[in-house]
C-alpha positions as CSV (number, residue, x, y, z in Angstrom):
1,M,113.7,99.3,90.8
2,A,109.6,100.7,91.1
3,C,107.5,102.2,88.8
4,F,103.7,104.2,89.5
5,I,101.6,106.3,87.0
6,K,100.7,109.2,89.5
7,P,103.0,110.7,92.1
8,D,99.9,111.5,95.0
9,M,100.5,110.9,98.6
10,D,99.3,107.2,98.7
11,T,101.7,106.1,95.7
12,V,104.6,107.6,97.4
13,L,104.2,106.8,100.8
14,A,103.3,102.9,99.7
15,G,107.2,103.2,98.1
16,V,108.5,104.7,101.4
17,L,107.2,102.3,103.5
18,A,108.3,99.3,101.1
19,G,111.5,100.9,101.6
20,L,112.7,102.9,98.4
21,S,115.3,105.4,98.6
22,Q,116.4,108.5,96.7
23,D,118.7,106.0,94.8
24,T,116.2,103.8,93.6
25,P,115.5,103.7,90.2
26,L,111.6,104.8,88.9
27,L,109.9,104.6,85.8
28,A,107.0,106.9,85.6
29,L,104.2,104.9,83.9
30,K,101.1,106.5,81.1
31,E,99.0,103.4,81.8
32,E,98.3,100.4,84.0
33,A,102.2,98.3,84.3
34,C,102.4,95.1,81.8
35,E,102.4,91.7,83.2
36,G,106.2,91.6,82.6
37,L,106.3,94.2,85.7
38,L,103.6,92.9,87.6
39,S,104.7,89.6,88.0
40,S,108.8,90.6,88.5
41,S,110.7,90.0,91.7
42,L,112.8,93.2,90.3
43,C,110.1,95.7,90.1
44,L,108.0,97.5,92.6
45,C,104.4,98.4,91.1
46,L,102.8,101.4,93.1
47,E,99.5,102.1,92.1
48,C,100.0,101.2,88.5
49,G,98.0,97.5,88.3
50,G,98.2,94.2,90.0
51,S,95.7,94.7,92.9
52,G,95.5,92.0,95.6
53,R,99.3,90.9,94.4
54,V,101.3,92.2,97.1
55,D,103.3,89.4,97.3
56,E,104.6,89.5,94.3
57,G,105.6,93.3,94.8
58,N,102.0,95.2,93.7
59,F,100.4,97.7,95.7
60,D,97.1,99.2,94.0
61,H,93.3,99.0,95.1
62,H,91.4,99.9,91.8
63,D,89.6,96.6,90.8
64,I,86.2,96.5,92.0
65,A,86.3,92.9,92.1
66,A,88.8,93.6,94.9
67,E,87.7,94.9,98.5
68,L,91.0,96.6,99.2
69,P,92.9,99.2,101.6
70,C,94.8,101.9,99.9
71,A,98.0,101.4,98.4
72,C,100.3,103.1,101.6
73,E,98.0,100.7,104.2
74,Q,98.5,97.4,102.0
75,A,102.6,98.2,101.5
76,W,102.3,98.8,105.8
77,L,100.6,95.8,106.4
78,R,103.2,93.7,104.2
79,F,106.1,95.4,105.0
80,G,105.6,97.1,108.7
81,A,107.3,100.6,109.4
82,P,108.2,102.4,112.4
83,A,105.6,104.0,114.4
84,S,106.1,107.4,113.6
85,Y,104.8,106.4,110.1
86,G,101.3,105.4,111.9
87,P,99.7,108.8,111.4
88,L,100.5,109.5,108.1
89,V,99.3,105.9,106.5
90,S,95.7,107.1,108.5
91,F,95.7,110.2,106.9
92,A,97.0,109.5,103.5
93,S,94.3,106.7,103.4
94,A,91.4,109.1,104.3
95,V,92.3,111.7,101.7
96,D,92.7,109.1,99.1
97,A,89.2,107.5,99.9
98,G,87.6,110.5,99.8
99,R,87.2,110.5,103.7
100,A,89.2,114.1,104.1
101,D,86.0,116.0,104.8
102,R,86.6,114.8,108.5
103,L,90.3,115.8,108.7
104,H,89.9,119.7,110.0
105,P,92.9,121.9,111.0
106,A,93.0,124.4,113.4
107,E,91.5,127.7,112.0
108,G,93.9,129.0,109.6
109,G,96.0,126.1,109.9
110,A,97.4,123.6,107.1
111,S,97.3,120.0,107.1
112,F,100.0,117.9,105.3
113,S,98.4,117.4,102.3
114,A,99.0,121.3,101.8
115,F,102.4,120.6,101.2
116,F,102.3,117.7,99.3
117,T,99.7,119.4,96.8
118,G,102.0,122.7,96.9
119,M,105.0,120.6,96.0
120,L,103.3,119.0,93.2
121,V,102.2,122.5,91.7
122,C,105.9,124.0,92.4
123,E,107.3,121.0,91.1
124,A,107.9,120.0,87.4
125,G,107.9,116.2,86.3
126,D,106.8,113.1,88.1
127,L,110.3,111.3,88.9
128,R,111.0,114.7,90.6
129,R,108.0,115.0,92.4
130,F,107.8,111.4,93.7
131,Y,111.7,111.7,94.6
132,L,111.0,115.2,96.4
133,G,107.5,113.9,97.9
134,A,109.3,110.7,99.6
135,G,112.1,112.9,101.3
136,M,108.9,115.4,102.6
137,L,107.0,112.4,104.1
138,R,110.2,111.1,105.9
139,D,110.9,114.5,107.2
140,F,107.3,114.8,107.9
141,A,107.5,111.4,110.1
142,A,110.5,112.6,111.7
143,S,108.7,115.7,112.7
144,G,106.2,114.2,115.2
145,L,103.8,117.1,113.8
146,P,100.3,115.7,113.5
147,P,99.0,115.4,109.6
148,G,95.9,117.5,110.3
149,N,97.4,120.1,112.0
150,A,101.0,120.7,109.8
151,S,101.9,124.2,109.7
152,R,104.7,124.3,112.0
153,F,106.2,122.3,109.1
154,A,106.8,125.2,107.0
155,D,109.7,125.8,109.3
156,R,111.6,123.1,108.9
157,D,112.8,124.2,105.2
158,P,112.5,127.0,103.0
159,R,111.0,124.4,100.3
160,Y,108.2,123.6,103.0
161,A,107.1,127.2,103.3
162,R,107.2,127.9,99.5
163,Y,105.2,124.8,98.7
164,L,102.6,125.7,101.9
165,R,102.7,129.4,100.0
166,A,101.5,127.7,96.8
167,W,98.8,125.8,98.1
168,Q,97.5,128.8,99.9
169,E,98.1,130.7,96.2
170,R,95.9,127.9,94.7
171,A,93.2,127.9,97.4
172,R,92.8,131.7,96.5
173,L,92.2,130.6,92.6
174,L,89.6,127.6,93.7
175,A,87.6,130.0,94.8
176,G,85.9,130.9,92.1
177,I,86.0,127.4,90.3
178,S,81.9,127.5,91.1
179,R,81.4,130.0,89.1
180,K,82.9,127.7,86.4
181,A,81.2,124.7,87.1
182,V,78.1,123.2,85.4
183,T,75.3,122.5,88.3
184,M,72.7,119.9,87.8
185,E,69.9,119.1,90.7
186,A,69.3,115.3,91.7
187,G,66.7,114.9,93.7
188,S,67.1,117.0,96.6
189,L,70.9,116.9,95.7
190,L,73.2,119.5,94.4
191,V,75.9,117.7,91.6
192,M,78.3,120.3,90.2
193,A,81.1,119.4,87.7
194,V,84.1,121.3,86.3
195,R,87.4,120.7,84.1
196,S,90.2,122.4,85.4
197,P,93.9,122.2,85.9
198,L,94.1,123.0,89.6
199,Y,94.5,120.0,92.3
200,G,91.7,120.9,94.9
201,V,88.5,121.1,92.8
202,H,86.6,118.6,94.8
203,G,87.1,120.2,98.0
204,A,86.3,124.0,96.6
205,L,82.7,122.9,95.1
206,R,82.3,120.8,98.2
207,Q,82.6,124.2,99.8
208,A,80.4,125.6,97.1
209,G,77.1,123.7,98.4
210,A,78.1,120.5,96.2
211,D,77.1,117.0,97.8
212,V,78.4,115.4,94.5
213,S,81.1,117.1,92.6
214,V,83.4,115.7,89.2
215,A,86.3,116.9,88.4
216,G,87.8,116.4,85.0
217,T,91.3,117.6,83.6
218,A,91.5,120.5,81.1
219,S,93.7,119.3,78.8
220,G,95.3,115.8,77.6
221,P,93.6,113.0,78.1
222,L,90.1,113.2,79.9
223,R,90.3,112.0,83.1
224,W,87.4,112.3,85.5
225,T,87.4,111.4,89.5
226,I,83.5,111.6,91.2
227,S,83.4,112.8,95.0
228,A,80.8,112.7,97.3
229,T,80.4,113.4,101.1
230,L,81.0,110.6,103.3
231,E,77.2,110.4,104.3
232,L,76.6,109.8,100.4
233,A,79.4,107.5,99.4
234,W,76.7,105.2,99.0
235,I,76.2,107.3,95.1
236,V,79.8,106.7,93.9
237,Q,79.5,103.1,94.9
238,K,76.4,102.5,93.3
239,A,77.7,104.5,90.0
240,L,81.1,102.8,89.8
241,P,79.5,99.5,88.7
242,V,77.5,101.6,85.8
243,L,80.4,103.7,84.7
244,C,82.2,100.1,84.4
245,L,79.8,98.8,81.9
246,A,79.8,101.9,80.2
247,E,83.8,102.1,80.2
248,P,85.4,98.9,81.7
249,G,88.6,100.8,84.3
250,W,86.4,102.9,86.1
251,G,88.0,102.3,90.0
252,G,88.6,103.5,93.4
253,P,89.2,102.4,96.9
254,S,86.8,99.9,98.5
255,G,84.1,101.5,100.8
256,G,85.7,104.9,99.4
257,S,83.7,108.0,98.2
258,I,86.1,108.9,95.2
259,I,86.2,106.9,92.2
260,A,88.1,107.8,88.8
261,S,87.8,106.9,85.2
262,P,90.0,104.7,83.3
263,R,94.0,105.7,83.5
264,R,94.0,105.6,79.8
265,G,91.4,108.5,79.9
266,S,87.9,108.7,79.2
267,R,85.7,108.6,76.3
268,I,82.4,109.9,78.4
269,P,81.6,113.5,77.8
270,M,80.5,115.6,81.1
271,A,76.8,115.4,79.8
272,A,76.8,111.8,80.3
273,L,78.2,111.3,83.2
274,L,76.4,113.6,84.5
275,E,73.3,111.9,83.5
276,I,74.4,108.6,84.4
277,L,75.0,110.3,88.2
278,K,71.1,111.6,88.0
279,Q,70.0,107.8,87.2
280,V,71.9,106.7,90.0
281,I,70.9,109.0,92.5
282,T,67.0,109.4,91.7
283,A,66.8,105.5,91.5
284,T,67.3,105.1,94.7
């Protein structure tokens, strides 16, 4: 059995590397796992608490008190895997830690992230997304294609071609997202913030000129993510302890350039969040 909160690439790849199969029972959680699940030898907990407790089957990295690699890196180090998964581990870690600025597919091409995002857009239900994502990761590892330039993966299955088309349509919708964003100047830097249901807001705001981007959910529990360019990762790292004082539960990958609000949701409104960022940036 395994449990998780969100079927993102890092989470699902960690499960694949830990040996989960299509027959493994899964439990989708709304918040961090209880201690009973975290300490159970019968349950793998994937990015849902228990940071640093890999010997107990917990793969998480959001506790700011511990400097830990992404979940899939922890699973790779704990269990090992065929060498064919190595490029995917490096790629997923870069995406999860906000280092994707350095991953550039060929002109007009698409990375594996495009297919995974397209799957999340097309498919409904987190359990289904996890199982389909796991199958797609296994298939991609077997393909031998480079994750950063994966356009030919669409030829392997009509579903993958559909996922790529969904990602391309999402990119079209994101093209105008900056016009809906709240903008703020902090010193010489531009901060842009928007609430949207679309995947990929940070990349779209980065293309619009944002040095720091803030993305929030459009409905349901309010959840924030804050991302900066790799060169400005110090901003989110300095903002993290300030945000944790205001609202315990903020976290993110050690040394990364992206952080997120508590999994249960956030009570900090956009205006207050922007003010905290402005203070952090201008205080240095």
